[in-house]
C-alpha positions, 0 to 999 in steps of 0.5 A: 411206430412199428419195427419189424425184426427177424429173430437174429436181428432181435438177438443182435439188438439185445446184445448191442444194447447190453454192450452199450449199457455196460459202456454207458454205465462205466462212463457214468459211474461216479458221476451224478448221472443216475437217471441216464444209467437208469434209462439204459437199464430200462431200455434193456429190460424193456427189450428183454420182455419181447424175448419169447416172441423172438425165440430168444427166451433162452437168453433171459432170466428173472433176477429180483423180478427184473428180466436180465440177460442170463449170466452165460450170455452176458459173459460170452457175448457182452463182457468178452466182447468188451474185454477184447475191445478195450484191449484192442483200443488200449494197444491202438491208442498207445501205439498212436501216442507213443509213435506220435511222441517219438516222431515229434520229440525233436521238432521245434514248436514252429515245425510242430505247428506247421505239421498241425496246420497242414493236417499231415503227420510228421515224417516217420509217423506211420513207421513209428506207430507200426513199430509199436503196433508190431511190438504189442502184437508180438509181446503185448505189454511184457516189454513196456517199461518206464525208465527213470 
């Protein structure tokens, strides 16, 4: 099988593969999944062997006789993207969980089950989530506290 890519598509493929490898390695870290981690690394290394053919030789360097992304490419296009993604997902997930908590805390178990069975969120859910989304946009976690 042969796949034809433009230079830009190849570059995008390499960056996306690096992002995927970072995510996969993070998830598998600490688990007994060394083989899966190695597969992701091997795929990335294999793709990098074609860098010169796609006018992307400036993206790679050798480290211990292994082709890797240059540090500045990894930092600027992989790590910075992942940091933004993690922050966005943190705030989004937190807003959903806190909004859900707030709009369901006064519901009986029967009301909660009815809501779940209907597939609809309880009344006020969207407004509760929006309140937290706006808070995180404006203040991040600066005003987030645990009150005992």
